[in-house]
MMTF fields as JSON, N, C-alpha, C and O atoms, coordinates in Angstrom:
{
  "mmtfVersion": "1.0.0",
  "mmtfProducer": "UNKNOWN",
  "numBonds": 323,
  "numAtoms": 324,
  "numGroups": 81,
  "numChains": 1,
  "numModels": 1,
  "chainsPerModel": [1],
  "groupsPerChain": [81],
  "chainIdList": ["A"],
  "bondAtomList": [4, 2, 8, 6, 12, 10, 16, 14, 20, 18, 24, 22, 28, 26, 32, 30, 36, 34, 40, 38, 44, 42, 48, 46, 52, 50, 56, 54, 60, 58, 64, 62, 68, 66, 72, 70, 76, 74, 80, 78, 84, 82, 88, 86, 92, 90, 96, 94, 100, 98, 104, 102, 108, 106, 112, 110, 116, 114, 120, 118, 124, 122, 128, 126, 132, 130, 136, 134, 140, 138, 144, 142, 148, 146, 152, 150, 156, 154, 160, 158, 164, 162, 168, 166, 172, 170, 176, 174, 180, 178, 184, 182, 188, 186, 192, 190, 196, 194, 200, 198, 204, 202, 208, 206, 212, 210, 216, 214, 220, 218, 224, 222, 228, 226, 232, 230, 236, 234, 240, 238, 244, 242, 248, 246, 252, 250, 256, 254, 260, 258, 264, 262, 268, 266, 272, 270, 276, 274, 280, 278, 284, 282, 288, 286, 292, 290, 296, 294, 300, 298, 304, 302, 308, 306, 312, 310, 316, 314, 320, 318],
  "bondOrderList": [1, 1, 1, 1, 1, 1, 1, 1, 1, 1, 1, 1, 1, 1, 1, 1, 1, 1, 1, 1, 1, 1, 1, 1, 1, 1, 1, 1, 1, 1, 1, 1, 1, 1, 1, 1, 1, 1, 1, 1, 1, 1, 1, 1, 1, 1, 1, 1, 1, 1, 1, 1, 1, 1, 1, 1, 1, 1, 1, 1, 1, 1, 1, 1, 1, 1, 1, 1, 1, 1, 1, 1, 1, 1, 1, 1, 1, 1, 1, 1],
  "groupList": [{"groupName": "ASN", "atomNameList": ["N", "CA", "C", "O"], "elementList": ["N", "C", "C", "O"], "formalChargeList": [0, 0, 0, 0], "bondAtomList": [1, 0, 2, 1, 3, 2], "bondOrderList": [1, 1, 2], "singleLetterCode": "N", "chemCompType": "L-PEPTIDE LINKING"}, {"groupName": "GLY", "atomNameList": ["N", "CA", "C", "O"], "elementList": ["N", "C", "C", "O"], "formalChargeList": [0, 0, 0, 0], "bondAtomList": [1, 0, 2, 1, 3, 2], "bondOrderList": [1, 1, 2], "singleLetterCode": "G", "chemCompType": "PEPTIDE LINKING"}, {"groupName": "ILE", "atomNameList": ["N", "CA", "C", "O"], "elementList": ["N", "C", "C", "O"], "formalChargeList": [0, 0, 0, 0], "bondAtomList": [1, 0, 2, 1, 3, 2], "bondOrderList": [1, 1, 2], "singleLetterCode": "I", "chemCompType": "L-PEPTIDE LINKING"}, {"groupName": "CYS", "atomNameList": ["N", "CA", "C", "O"], "elementList": ["N", "C", "C", "O"], "formalChargeList": [0, 0, 0, 0], "bondAtomList": [1, 0, 2, 1, 3, 2], "bondOrderList": [1, 1, 2], "singleLetterCode": "C", "chemCompType": "L-PEPTIDE LINKING"}, {"groupName": "TRP", "atomNameList": ["N", "CA", "C", "O"], "elementList": ["N", "C", "C", "O"], "formalChargeList": [0, 0, 0, 0], "bondAtomList": [1, 0, 2, 1, 3, 2], "bondOrderList": [1, 1, 2], "singleLetterCode": "W", "chemCompType": "L-PEPTIDE LINKING"}, {"groupName": "THR", "atomNameList": ["N", "CA", "C", "O"], "elementList": ["N", "C", "C", "O"], "formalChargeList": [0, 0, 0, 0], "bondAtomList": [1, 0, 2, 1, 3, 2], "bondOrderList": [1, 1, 2], "singleLetterCode": "T", "chemCompType": "L-PEPTIDE LINKING"}, {"groupName": "SER", "atomNameList": ["N", "CA", "C", "O"], "elementList": ["N", "C", "C", "O"], "formalChargeList": [0, 0, 0, 0], "bondAtomList": [1, 0, 2, 1, 3, 2], "bondOrderList": [1, 1, 2], "singleLetterCode": "S", "chemCompType": "L-PEPTIDE LINKING"}, {"groupName": "PHE", "atomNameList": ["N", "CA", "C", "O"], "elementList": ["N", "C", "C", "O"], "formalChargeList": [0, 0, 0, 0], "bondAtomList": [1, 0, 2, 1, 3, 2], "bondOrderList": [1, 1, 2], "singleLetterCode": "F", "chemCompType": "L-PEPTIDE LINKING"}, {"groupName": "ASP", "atomNameList": ["N", "CA", "C", "O"], "elementList": ["N", "C", "C", "O"], "formalChargeList": [0, 0, 0, 0], "bondAtomList": [1, 0, 2, 1, 3, 2], "bondOrderList": [1, 1, 2], "singleLetterCode": "D", "chemCompType": "L-PEPTIDE LINKING"}, {"groupName": "VAL", "atomNameList": ["N", "CA", "C", "O"], "elementList": ["N", "C", "C", "O"], "formalChargeList": [0, 0, 0, 0], "bondAtomList": [1, 0, 2, 1, 3, 2], "bondOrderList": [1, 1, 2], "singleLetterCode": "V", "chemCompType": "L-PEPTIDE LINKING"}, {"groupName": "PRO", "atomNameList": ["N", "CA", "C", "O"], "elementList": ["N", "C", "C", "O"], "formalChargeList": [0, 0, 0, 0], "bondAtomList": [1, 0, 2, 1, 3, 2], "bondOrderList": [1, 1, 2], "singleLetterCode": "P", "chemCompType": "L-PEPTIDE LINKING"}, {"groupName": "ARG", "atomNameList": ["N", "CA", "C", "O"], "elementList": ["N", "C", "C", "O"], "formalChargeList": [0, 0, 0, 0], "bondAtomList": [1, 0, 2, 1, 3, 2], "bondOrderList": [1, 1, 2], "singleLetterCode": "R", "chemCompType": "L-PEPTIDE LINKING"}, {"groupName": "LEU", "atomNameList": ["N", "CA", "C", "O"], "elementList": ["N", "C", "C", "O"], "formalChargeList": [0, 0, 0, 0], "bondAtomList": [1, 0, 2, 1, 3, 2], "bondOrderList": [1, 1, 2], "singleLetterCode": "L", "chemCompType": "L-PEPTIDE LINKING"}, {"groupName": "LYS", "atomNameList": ["N", "CA", "C", "O"], "elementList": ["N", "C", "C", "O"], "formalChargeList": [0, 0, 0, 0], "bondAtomList": [1, 0, 2, 1, 3, 2], "bondOrderList": [1, 1, 2], "singleLetterCode": "K", "chemCompType": "L-PEPTIDE LINKING"}, {"groupName": "GLN", "atomNameList": ["N", "CA", "C", "O"], "elementList": ["N", "C", "C", "O"], "formalChargeList": [0, 0, 0, 0], "bondAtomList": [1, 0, 2, 1, 3, 2], "bondOrderList": [1, 1, 2], "singleLetterCode": "Q", "chemCompType": "L-PEPTIDE LINKING"}, {"groupName": "ALA", "atomNameList": ["N", "CA", "C", "O"], "elementList": ["N", "C", "C", "O"], "formalChargeList": [0, 0, 0, 0], "bondAtomList": [1, 0, 2, 1, 3, 2], "bondOrderList": [1, 1, 2], "singleLetterCode": "A", "chemCompType": "L-PEPTIDE LINKING"}, {"groupName": "TYR", "atomNameList": ["N", "CA", "C", "O"], "elementList": ["N", "C", "C", "O"], "formalChargeList": [0, 0, 0, 0], "bondAtomList": [1, 0, 2, 1, 3, 2], "bondOrderList": [1, 1, 2], "singleLetterCode": "Y", "chemCompType": "L-PEPTIDE LINKING"}, {"groupName": "GLU", "atomNameList": ["N", "CA", "C", "O"], "elementList": ["N", "C", "C", "O"], "formalChargeList": [0, 0, 0, 0], "bondAtomList": [1, 0, 2, 1, 3, 2], "bondOrderList": [1, 1, 2], "singleLetterCode": "E", "chemCompType": "L-PEPTIDE LINKING"}],
  "groupTypeList": [0, 1, 2, 3, 4, 5, 6, 6, 7, 8, 9, 10, 11, 6, 11, 0, 9, 1, 5, 9, 11, 12, 10, 7, 8, 13, 14, 9, 10, 5, 2, 7, 15, 0, 5, 9, 13, 1, 13, 5, 7, 12, 15, 0, 0, 9, 9, 1, 7, 14, 12, 15, 16, 6, 13, 7, 17, 16, 8, 1, 1, 12, 0, 13, 13, 7, 15, 12, 1, 8, 7, 6, 12, 14, 12, 9, 17, 9, 13, 15, 16],
  "groupIdList": [1, 2, 3, 4, 5, 6, 7, 8, 9, 10, 11, 12, 13, 14, 15, 16, 17, 18, 19, 20, 21, 22, 23, 24, 25, 26, 27, 28, 29, 30, 31, 32, 33, 34, 35, 36, 37, 38, 39, 40, 41, 42, 43, 44, 45, 46, 47, 48, 49, 50, 51, 52, 53, 54, 55, 56, 57, 58, 59, 60, 61, 62, 63, 64, 65, 66, 67, 68, 69, 70, 71, 72, 73, 74, 75, 76, 77, 78, 79, 80, 81],
  "secStructList": [7, 7, 7, 3, 3, 3, 7, 7, 7, 7, 7, 7, 1, 1, 1, 1, 7, 7, 7, 7, 7, 7, 7, 4, 4, 4, 7, 3, 3, 3, 1, 1, 1, 7, 5, 7, 1, 1, 7, 7, 7, 7, 6, 6, 7, 7, 7, 7, 7, 7, 7, 7, 7, 7, 1, 5, 7, 1, 6, 6, 7, 5, 7, 1, 1, 7, 7, 1, 1, 7, 7, 7, 7, 7, 7, 7, 7, 7, 7, 7, 7],
  "xCoordList": [102.807, 104.06, 104.093, 105.178, 103.036, 102.228, 102.99, 103.942, 102.025, 102.023, 101.013, 99.81, 101.653, 101.081, 101.005, 101.95, 99.819, 99.253, 99.559, 98.96, 100.312, 100.697, 100.802, 101.388, 100.019, 100.078, 101.418, 102.096, 101.771, 101.971, 101.694, 102.008, 101.165, 100.759, 100.989, 101.288, 100.95, 101.127, 100.154, 99.336, 100.271, 99.248, 99.207, 99.908, 98.576, 98.5, 99.18, 98.737, 99.996, 100.413, 99.368, 99.776, 98.023, 97.607, 96.6, 96.574, 95.872, 94.53, 93.093, 92.056, 93.114, 92.208, 91.704, 92.338, 90.668, 90.195, 90.403, 90.021, 91.189, 91.109, 91.192, 91.98, 90.594, 90.843, 92.02, 92.71, 92.123, 93.226, 92.234, 91.283, 92.788, 92.326, 93.328, 94.377, 92.763, 94.272, 93.414, 93.083, 93.206, 92.527, 93.469, 94.669, 92.417, 92.279, 93.764, 94.807, 93.304, 94.032, 95.536, 96.07, 96.099, 97.3, 98.234, 99.387, 97.135, 98.166, 99.436, 99.344, 100.454, 102.299, 102.33, 102.45, 102.199, 102.69, 103.712, 104.587, 104.002, 105.167, 105.366, 104.406, 106.948, 106.834, 107.898, 108.786, 107.726, 108.614, 109.198, 110.304, 108.428, 109.1, 109.737, 110.636, 109.514, 110.434, 109.347, 108.41, 109.156, 107.858, 108.289, 109.41, 107.123, 106.803, 106.351, 105.288, 106.613, 106.495, 105.257, 105.29, 104.446, 103.618, 102.357, 101.566, 102.288, 100.997, 99.789, 100.006, 98.295, 97.216, 96.33, 95.881, 96.047, 95.104, 93.743, 93.404, 93.143, 91.613, 90.907, 90.934, 90.237, 89.373, 88.559, 88.184, 87.919, 87.197, 87.683, 87.001, 89.355, 89.888, 90.663, 91.457, 90.037, 90.406, 89.614, 88.398, 90.723, 90.234, 90.54, 90.312, 91.02, 91.935, 92.539, 92.552, 93.045, 94.383, 94.791, 94.282, 95.825, 96.981, 97.365, 97.33, 97.759, 98.985, 99.846, 99.769, 100.729, 102.207, 103.137, 102.871, 103.844, 104.144, 105.995, 106.598, 106.386, 107.708, 108.757, 108.64, 109.649, 111.011, 111.494, 112.414, 110.925, 110.754, 110.085, 109.111, 110.181, 109.92, 109.527, 108.971, 109.933, 109.587, 111.153, 111.822, 111.598, 113.015, 114.269, 115.327, 114.131, 115.223, 114.953, 115.667, 114.01, 113.9, 113.349, 112.714, 114.117, 113.901, 112.739, 112.977, 111.607, 110.451, 111.515, 112.366, 111.637, 112.133, 111.447, 112.007, 110.191, 109.251, 109.32, 108.825, 109.949, 109.932, 110.719, 111.64, 110.37, 111.135, 111.013, 110.149, 111.556, 111.426, 110.734, 111.25, 109.721, 109.28, 107.549, 107.19, 106.976, 105.533, 104.745, 104.882, 103.716, 102.515, 101.688, 101.659, 100.643, 99.38, 98.206, 97.961, 97.472, 96.901, 95.65, 95.579, 94.194, 92.96, 92.199, 92.163, 91.403, 90.672, 89.498, 89.183, 88.625, 87.336, 86.633, 85.733, 86.597, 85.711, 86.948, 87.793, 86.574, 87.129, 86.082, 84.972, 86.215, 85.604, 85.937, 86.929, 85.615, 86.265, 84.981, 83.795, 85.911, 84.914, 85.41, 84.871],
  "yCoordList": [118.478, 117.76, 119.452, 120.011, 120.027, 121.014, 120.838, 120.11, 122.018, 121.587, 120.797, 121.052, 119.817, 118.82, 119.312, 119.82, 119.142, 119.277, 118.295, 117.296, 118.033, 117.278, 117.151, 117.942, 115.785, 115.338, 114.418, 113.998, 114.128, 113.036, 112.304, 112.752, 111.299, 110.76, 109.361, 108.877, 108.412, 107.75, 106.739, 107.111, 105.048, 104.171, 103.436, 102.497, 103.187, 102.394, 100.919, 100.305, 100.352, 99.117, 97.766, 96.65, 98.29, 97.246, 96.681, 97.521, 95.661, 95.504, 96.206, 95.694, 97.047, 97.383, 98.743, 98.953, 99.382, 100.216, 101.501, 101.892, 102.143, 103.343, 104.746, 104.802, 106.179, 107.42, 108.528, 108.995, 108.792, 109.817, 111.008, 110.936, 111.947, 113.41, 113.814, 113.758, 114.48, 115.385, 116.788, 116.863, 117.747, 119.076, 119.679, 119.625, 120.242, 120.907, 122.199, 122.394, 122.762, 123.736, 123.481, 124.431, 122.292, 121.884, 121.031, 120.6, 121.025, 120.758, 121.89, 123.113, 121.219, 121.805, 121.471, 120.451, 122.55, 122.426, 122.306, 123.107, 121.196, 120.691, 120.82, 121.104, 120.603, 119.601, 119.31, 119.966, 118.123, 116.554, 116.356, 115.944, 116.653, 116.697, 117.406, 117.237, 118.752, 120.267, 121.261, 121.467, 121.768, 122.675, 123.667, 123.69, 124.718, 125.58, 126.906, 126.572, 127.941, 129.187, 129.986, 130.07, 130.411, 131.596, 130.786, 131.474, 129.903, 128.967, 129.011, 129.066, 129.02, 129.202, 127.848, 127.799, 126.801, 125.629, 126.462, 127.527, 125.791, 126.339, 125.087, 124.391, 124.774, 123.798, 123.309, 122.161, 124.295, 123.752, 123.706, 123.998, 123.175, 123.451, 121.621, 121.228, 120.903, 119.817, 118.857, 118.684, 118.243, 117.291, 116.087, 115.397, 115.186, 114.58, 113.985, 114.9, 112.728, 112.43, 111.135, 110.205, 111.442, 110.025, 109.761, 110.472, 108.67, 108.007, 107.235, 106.544, 107.749, 107.288, 106.327, 106.5, 105.679, 105.098, 105.875, 105.526, 106.806, 107.459, 107.604, 108.091, 107.045, 107.085, 108.627, 108.789, 109.495, 110.84, 111.616, 110.982, 112.44, 113.318, 114.751, 114.763, 115.607, 116.693, 117.764, 117.954, 118.359, 119.485, 118.245, 118.595, 116.852, 116.24, 115.496, 114.532, 115.082, 114.486, 113.078, 112.759, 112.452, 110.822, 110.263, 110.148, 109.93, 109.416, 108.399, 107.845, 108.189, 107.082, 105.936, 104.927, 105.979, 104.361, 103.879, 102.755, 104.501, 103.776, 102.477, 102.523, 101.674, 100.084, 99.499, 99.908, 98.851, 97.85, 96.667, 95.741, 96.273, 94.973, 95.448, 96.472, 94.535, 94.713, 95.386, 94.998, 96.576, 97.095, 97.36, 97.71, 97.174, 97.557, 98.018, 97.422, 98.75, 100.055, 99.657, 99.954, 98.981, 99.2, 100.087, 100.148, 100.971, 102.241, 101.772, 100.681, 102.251, 101.89, 102.578, 102.162, 104.064, 105.385, 106.466, 106.492, 107.4, 108.439, 109.246, 108.744, 110.884, 111.776, 113.26, 113.194, 114.163, 115.165, 115.842, 115.578, 116.729, 117.272, 118.723, 119.294],
  "zCoordList": [99.676, 100.901, 101.468, 101.628, 101.688, 102.186, 103.675, 103.957, 104.756, 106.025, 106.935, 107.001, 107.62, 108.138, 109.471, 110.074, 109.927, 111.642, 112.417, 112.02, 113.497, 114.068, 115.448, 116.187, 115.892, 117.527, 117.906, 116.969, 119.176, 119.104, 120.396, 121.499, 120.219, 121.729, 121.84, 120.748, 122.921, 123.087, 123.718, 124.559, 123.179, 123.187, 123.862, 123.482, 125.106, 125.985, 125.824, 124.853, 126.453, 126.304, 127.11, 127.433, 127.271, 128.122, 126.896, 125.997, 126.631, 125.75, 125.993, 125.571, 126.49, 127.39, 126.134, 125.1, 126.485, 125.285, 125.957, 127.059, 124.919, 125.797, 125.363, 124.419, 125.723, 124.698, 124.405, 125.31, 123.385, 122.925, 122.26, 121.482, 122.818, 122.4, 122.348, 122.99, 121.079, 120.447, 119.691, 118.508, 120.694, 120.435, 119.358, 119.085, 118.905, 117.512, 117.913, 117.289, 119.016, 119.143, 119.925, 120.498, 119.907, 120.628, 119.032, 119.036, 117.712, 116.622, 116.388, 116.499, 116.087, 115.632, 113.812, 113.133, 113.598, 112.428, 112.002, 112.332, 111.054, 110.797, 109.552, 108.836, 108.873, 107.648, 107.143, 106.598, 107.394, 107.447, 109.202, 109.549, 109.801, 111.497, 111.709, 112.533, 110.919, 111.109, 112.001, 111.23, 112.946, 113.226, 112.305, 111.797, 112.04, 111.184, 112.103, 112.627, 112.427, 113.049, 112.196, 110.968, 112.807, 112.47, 111.571, 110.925, 111.579, 111.201, 111.754, 112.965, 111.512, 112.164, 111.832, 110.687, 112.666, 112.075, 111.775, 112.29, 110.93, 110.677, 110.589, 109.575, 111.699, 111.565, 111.02, 111.259, 109.863, 108.876, 107.433, 106.451, 107.433, 106.602, 106.37, 105.515, 107.474, 107.524, 106.443, 106.368, 105.576, 104.477, 104.893, 103.899, 105.973, 105.922, 107.363, 108.186, 107.922, 108.987, 108.429, 107.803, 108.877, 109.275, 110.425, 111.429, 110.283, 111.931, 110.95, 109.934, 111.844, 111.654, 112.938, 114.128, 112.644, 113.919, 113.286, 112.271, 114.181, 113.609, 114.929, 116.053, 114.327, 114.878, 115.327, 116.13, 114.85, 114.775, 115.801, 116.205, 116.232, 117.177, 116.116, 115.017, 116.747, 116.481, 116.269, 117.285, 115.008, 114.889, 115.016, 115.54, 114.545, 114.85, 115.658, 115.383, 117.096, 118.288, 117.443, 116.438, 118.686, 118.422, 119.295, 120.497, 118.869, 119.719, 121.022, 120.327, 121.791, 122.686, 122.881, 123.308, 122.593, 123.02, 121.813, 121.732, 120.378, 119.021, 119.546, 120.362, 119.136, 118.25, 116.986, 116.209, 116.772, 115.855, 115.557, 116.183, 114.822, 114.855, 114.205, 113.625, 114.506, 114.381, 115.332, 116.492, 115.057, 115.692, 115.068, 113.889, 116.046, 115.573, 116.116, 117.165, 115.854, 116.316, 116.009, 114.816, 116.437, 116.055, 117.159, 118.388, 115.676, 115.809, 116.385, 115.912, 117.352, 117.166, 116.907, 116.178, 117.34, 116.215, 116.629, 117.524, 115.422, 115.407, 115.488, 115.316, 115.81, 115.612, 116.118, 116.844, 116.035, 115.761, 117.146, 117.342, 117.819, 119.227, 119.676, 120.623]
}
């Protein structure tokens, strides 16, 4: 449970296919949703990724778009760029 590099993004509510880009240089270092200062993202050290639908944003903030209930997200393609 060390540092996790995170990005928040909104998913379009339509059923159309969309693209979400999460640049490595925009990743935020966090531990349990609290930001950590002074860390550097190393793109050559990525070993996995995780998607989480969370009511939390960063440093105690809440995700204003979070709602209880069913949620689904279909991934068509995942790749690094």
